[in-house]
C-alpha positions in Angstrom: 22.1 -37.1 -15.1 19.9 -35.7 -12.4 22.8 -33.4 -11.2 23.0 -31.8 -14.6 19.3 -31.3 -14.8 19.2 -29.6 -11.4 22.2 -27.4 -12.4 20.4 -26.5 -15.6 17.2 -25.6 -13.8 19.2 -23.5 -11.3 20.8 -21.5 -14.1 17.5 -21.0 -15.8 15.9 -19.8 -12.6 18.7 -17.2 -12.2 18.0 -16.0 -15.8 14.2 -15.5 -15.2 13.2 -11.9 -14.6 12.0 -11.0 -11.1 8.2 -11.3 -11.6 7.5 -9.0 -8.7 5.1 -9.2 -5.8 1.5 -8.1 -6.0 0.5 -5.0 -4.1 -2.6 -2.8 -3.9 -1.7 0.8 -4.7 -3.8 3.7 -3.4 -3.4 7.4 -2.9 -3.5 9.2 0.5 -3.6 13.0 -0.1 -0.2 13.8 -1.8 1.4 10.4 -2.2 0.9 6.8 -3.3 1.1 3.9 -1.0 1.2 0.1 -1.4 0.1 -2.8 0.8 0.7 -6.5 0.0 -2.3 -8.0 -1.6 -2.5 -10.7 1.1 -3.3 -8.0 3.7 -6.3 -6.7 1.9 -9.6 -8.0 3.4 -12.1 -5.9 1.3 -12.4 -2.7 -0.6 -15.5 -0.6 -0.4 -16.2 2.3 -2.8 -17.3 5.4 -1.0 -20.1 7.6 -2.2 -21.3 10.5 0.0 -20.7 9.3 3.5 -18.4 7.0 5.4 -20.4 4.0 6.7 -20.0 2.2 10.0 -18.5 -1.2 9.2 -19.0 -4.5 11.1 -17.2 -7.5 9.6 -16.7 -11.0 11.1 -18.6 -9.9 14.2 -16.3 -7.0 15.0 -16.6 -3.2 14.5 -13.9 -2.1 12.1 -11.9 1.0 13.3 -11.7 3.5 10.5 -8.6 5.7 10.2 -7.7 8.7 8.1 -4.1 7.7 7.5 -3.6 10.7 5.1 -4.5 13.0 8.0 -2.1 11.2 10.3 0.8 11.5 7.8 0.1 14.8 6.2 -2.0 16.7 8.8 -4.5 19.2 7.4 -2.5 19.9 4.2 -4.6 21.3 1.4 -4.2 19.3 -1.8 -4.4 20.7 -5.3 -5.3 18.1 -7.8 -2.7 19.4 -10.3 0.2 18.7 -7.8 -0.6 15.0 -7.3 1.4 12.5 -9.4 -0.8 10.2 -11.5 -0.5 6.4 -11.2 -1.0 4.6 -14.5 -1.7 0.8 -14.4 -2.1 -1.1 -17.6 -2.4 2.1 -19.6 -5.2 3.6 -17.5 -4.9 6.4 -14.9 -6.1 5.3 -11.5 -9.4 7.0 -10.6 -9.5 9.6 -7.8 -12.8 8.3 -6.5 -12.5 7.7 -2.7 -12.7 4.2 -1.2 -12.3 2.4 2.1 -9.6 -0.3 2.2 -10.2 -2.9 4.9 -6.8 -4.2 6.0 -6.1 -7.3 8.1 -3.0 -8.5 9.9 -1.8 -12.0 10.8 -4.0 -12.1 13.9 -7.1 -11.3 11.7 -7.5 -7.9 13.3 -9.2 -5.4 10.9 -8.9 -1.7 10.3 -10.2 0.5 7.5 -8.1 3.1 5.7 -9.8 6.0 4.0 -8.2 6.4 0.5 -8.4 9.3 -1.9 -8.4 6.9 -4.9 -9.7 3.6 -6.2 -7.1 0.9 -5.3 -5.2 -0.7 -8.2 -3.2 -3.9 -8.5 0.5 -3.1 -8.9 3.3 -5.6 -9.5 6.5 -4.3 -7.9 9.8 -6.0 -8.3 11.5 -6.5 -5.0 14.8 -5.0 -6.3 13.0 -1.7 -6.8 12.1 -1.3 -3.1 14.6 0.7 -1.1 14.8 1.8 2.6 12.8 4.9 3.4 15.1 8.0 3.4 15.5 9.8 6.7 13.6 12.9 5.4 10.4 10.9 5.3 10.9 8.9 8.5 11.6 12.1 10.4 8.6 13.9 9.0 6.1 11.0 9.5 7.5 9.5 12.7 5.8 6.2 12.1 7.3 2.7 12.1 4.9 1.1 9.7 6.4 2.7 6.6 10.0 1.7 6.2 10.5 1.3 2.5 9.5 2.7 -0.9 10.1 2.6 -4.6 12.0 5.4 -6.2 10.0 7.5 -8.6 10.6 7.1 -12.3 9.1 8.8 -15.4 6.5 6.0 -15.6 5.7 5.5 -11.9 5.5 7.8 -8.9 7.2 6.9 -5.6 5.2 4.1 -3.8 5.5 4.0 0.0 5.2 0.4 1.4 3.0 0.0 4.4 3.6 -2.9 6.8 0.1 -3.9 7.7 1.0 -5.8 10.9 2.8 -2.8 12.3 0.1 -0.4 11.2 -2.7 -2.3 12.8 -0.7 -2.9 16.0 0.1 0.8 16.2 -3.5 1.9 15.6 -5.0 -0.6 18.0 -2.5 0.4 20.8 -3.4 4.0 20.4 -7.2 3.3 20.6 -7.1 1.0 23.6 
């Protein structure tokens, strides 16, 4: 009887919908990006100035990833796709997202929006098309979700590669 039971559970698990992985979505200038929730150390809403951050006894290096990817591009608010999570539009209030890697190194990413939890099914994530990889010339963004009528494209950031790249450039 145990063999039938395990066969049944195997069939049922194949029928279950992909529940997706939890990500934190945020906007950098013109586009939306996601980081796995496990790589988020802390989120700090920004008011008028960008504070100097010290966490766990180390100064946190702050980067303007939007400037690295898009340069000095002027952004018109009407051109930015909206992200809707649970029926609410994600706010455009700036924030600082503290990201950690497996070595517990920290960096801060300046974001143009409040972060939002976003479940993304793994079958929606596709390799980054050459047009983006050639334009950005970075190795820490290698996949994305395709845009739909309900969701803009979300570019997936590999936090370990991002932190490694940033720390190498600043040493």
